[in-house]
C-alpha positions as CSV (number, residue, x, y, z in Angstrom):
1,V,5.0,-15.4,-21.5
2,Y,6.6,-18.2,-23.5
3,D,5.0,-21.5,-24.5
4,D,7.3,-24.2,-25.8
5,G,4.5,-26.6,-26.4
6,R,5.3,-28.6,-23.3
7,F,5.6,-25.8,-20.6
8,I,4.4,-22.3,-20.3
9,Y,7.0,-19.9,-18.9
10,L,6.2,-16.5,-17.3
11,V,9.3,-14.3,-17.2
12,T,9.1,-11.2,-15.0
13,E,11.4,-8.3,-14.1
14,L,14.2,-9.1,-11.6
15,M,13.6,-6.9,-8.6
16,K,17.1,-6.5,-7.1
17,G,16.3,-3.5,-4.9
18,G,14.1,-5.3,-2.4
19,E,10.9,-4.1,-0.7
20,L,9.8,-0.7,0.4
21,L,9.2,-2.3,3.8
22,D,13.0,-3.1,4.1
23,R,13.9,0.5,3.2
24,I,11.5,1.9,5.8
25,L,12.9,-0.4,8.5
26,R,16.5,0.4,7.5
27,Q,16.0,4.2,7.2
28,K,13.4,4.5,10.1
29,F,11.5,7.1,8.1
30,F,11.6,8.9,4.8
31,S,12.1,12.6,4.2
32,E,9.0,14.4,2.8
33,R,10.7,14.7,-0.6
34,E,11.6,10.9,-0.7
35,A,8.1,9.9,0.5
36,S,6.5,12.2,-2.0
37,A,8.5,10.8,-5.0
38,V,7.7,7.2,-3.9
39,L,4.0,7.9,-3.4
40,F,3.7,9.8,-6.7
41,T,5.0,6.7,-8.6
42,I,2.8,4.3,-6.7
43,A,-0.3,6.6,-7.2
44,K,0.4,6.9,-10.9
45,T,0.4,3.1,-11.1
46,V,-2.8,2.8,-9.0
47,D,-4.5,5.3,-11.2
48,Y,-3.6,3.2,-14.2
49,L,-5.1,0.1,-12.5
50,H,-8.2,2.0,-11.6
51,C,-8.6,3.3,-15.2
52,Q,-8.6,-0.4,-16.2
53,G,-11.2,-1.2,-13.6
54,V,-8.8,-3.1,-11.4
55,V,-8.6,-2.7,-7.6
56,H,-5.4,-4.0,-6.0
57,R,-6.8,-4.4,-2.4
58,D,-3.5,-5.2,-0.7
59,L,-1.2,-2.1,-1.1
60,K,1.4,-2.2,1.6
61,P,5.2,-1.7,1.9
62,S,6.0,-5.4,1.3
63,N,4.1,-5.3,-2.0
64,I,6.1,-2.4,-3.3
65,L,9.4,-3.5,-4.9
66,Y,12.5,-1.7,-6.4
67,T,14.2,-2.9,-9.5
68,D,17.6,-1.8,-8.1
69,D,19.3,-0.3,-5.0
70,S,18.9,3.3,-6.2
71,N,16.5,5.7,-4.6
72,N,15.0,6.5,-8.0
73,A,11.3,6.4,-7.7
74,D,11.0,5.2,-11.3
75,S,12.5,1.9,-10.2
76,I,9.4,1.1,-8.1
77,R,6.9,-1.6,-9.0
78,I,3.7,-2.9,-7.4
79,C,3.6,-6.6,-6.9
80,D,1.3,-9.3,-5.5
81,F,-1.9,-9.0,-7.4
82,G,-3.4,-12.1,-5.6
83,F,-6.2,-10.0,-4.1
84,A,-6.7,-7.8,-7.2
85,K,-10.1,-7.8,-8.6
86,Q,-11.8,-6.3,-11.7
87,L,-14.8,-4.1,-10.8
88,R,-17.9,-5.5,-12.3
89,G,-21.7,-5.7,-11.7
90,E,-24.5,-3.2,-11.5
91,N,-23.2,-1.2,-8.6
92,G,-19.5,-1.7,-9.2
93,L,-18.9,-2.8,-5.6
94,L,-16.7,-5.5,-4.2
95,L,-18.0,-7.6,-1.3
96,T,-15.2,-10.0,-0.3
97,P,-13.1,-8.5,2.5
98,C,-9.5,-9.0,1.3
99,Y,-6.9,-7.1,3.2
100,T,-3.8,-6.8,5.5
101,A,-4.9,-5.4,8.9
102,N,-2.7,-2.3,9.1
103,F,-3.6,-1.1,5.6
104,V,-7.3,-1.9,5.2
105,A,-9.9,0.8,4.5
106,P,-12.8,1.1,7.0
107,E,-15.4,0.5,4.3
108,V,-13.9,-2.9,3.6
109,L,-14.5,-3.8,7.3
110,M,-18.1,-2.7,7.1
111,R,-19.0,-5.5,4.7
112,Q,-21.5,-3.4,2.8
113,G,-19.5,-3.2,-0.4
114,Y,-16.5,-1.1,-1.4
115,D,-14.8,0.1,-4.5
116,A,-11.4,1.4,-5.8
117,A,-11.3,4.0,-3.0
118,C,-10.0,1.3,-0.7
119,D,-6.7,1.6,-2.6
120,I,-6.6,5.3,-2.0
121,W,-6.9,4.8,1.7
122,S,-4.0,2.4,1.5
123,L,-1.9,5.0,-0.3
124,G,-2.6,7.4,2.7
125,V,-1.4,4.7,5.1
126,L,1.7,4.1,3.0
127,L,2.5,7.8,3.1
128,Y,2.0,7.9,6.9
129,T,4.2,4.8,7.3
130,M,7.0,6.3,5.2
131,L,6.9,9.6,7.1
132,A,6.6,8.1,10.6
133,G,8.3,4.8,10.3
134,Y,5.3,3.0,11.7
135,T,1.7,2.4,10.7
136,P,-1.0,4.8,12.0
137,F,-3.2,2.3,13.8
138,A,-0.7,0.0,15.6
139,N,0.3,0.9,19.1
140,G,3.1,-1.7,19.4
141,P,4.4,-5.1,18.3
142,N,2.0,-7.0,20.6
143,D,-1.2,-5.5,19.0
144,T,-3.6,-8.1,17.7
145,P,-5.1,-7.7,14.2
146,E,-8.5,-7.3,16.0
147,E,-7.2,-4.3,18.0
148,I,-5.8,-2.7,14.9
149,L,-9.1,-3.2,13.0
150,V,-11.0,-1.5,15.9
151,R,-8.7,1.5,15.7
152,I,-9.1,1.7,12.0
153,G,-12.9,1.6,12.4
154,S,-12.7,4.5,14.9
155,G,-10.5,6.5,12.6
156,K,-8.2,7.6,15.5
157,F,-4.5,8.2,14.8
158,S,-1.8,10.7,15.8
159,L,0.3,13.1,13.9
160,S,2.5,14.1,16.9
161,G,5.6,12.7,18.6
162,G,8.4,10.8,17.0
163,N,9.3,12.0,13.5
164,W,6.0,14.0,13.2
165,D,7.7,16.9,15.0
166,T,9.8,17.4,11.9
167,V,7.1,16.9,9.3
168,S,5.6,20.0,7.8
169,D,2.0,21.0,8.3
170,A,1.5,20.6,4.5
171,A,2.6,17.0,4.6
172,K,0.4,16.3,7.6
């Protein structure tokens, strides 16, 4: 941050490598090794946020950026902290439902309060998406957000067909 007395400038890292979403769309799916390296880096960052009492609340492939075109997991950064919130209060629960339909945790939809665990759910959905090439609760491009949310609430998803036939039981 730089303040010249007239303007305040915020300088951030240039992310030339694009979004994780673009890489998933281009590759169709990630190998277990690739997905593991990416998830490990994201999870370390989320752990740091949670240790600071911050919940991101909108982890999804379009909010994961790369600093360059390499496949180096160390070039990964989490962006878009617009929904991020500091956990406060007696019970440490958040009440405002902030989310993107395909990546929201069921407890957020219940409107009874939720905590940092909602980010852990999103990490699981990210891993599924990297391995499968699609999100676990969408059946197709014509799904409405409401239909997706009902499926999330039911907890029903599949680990068969498509690329799942090549994914190890350990990764599943």
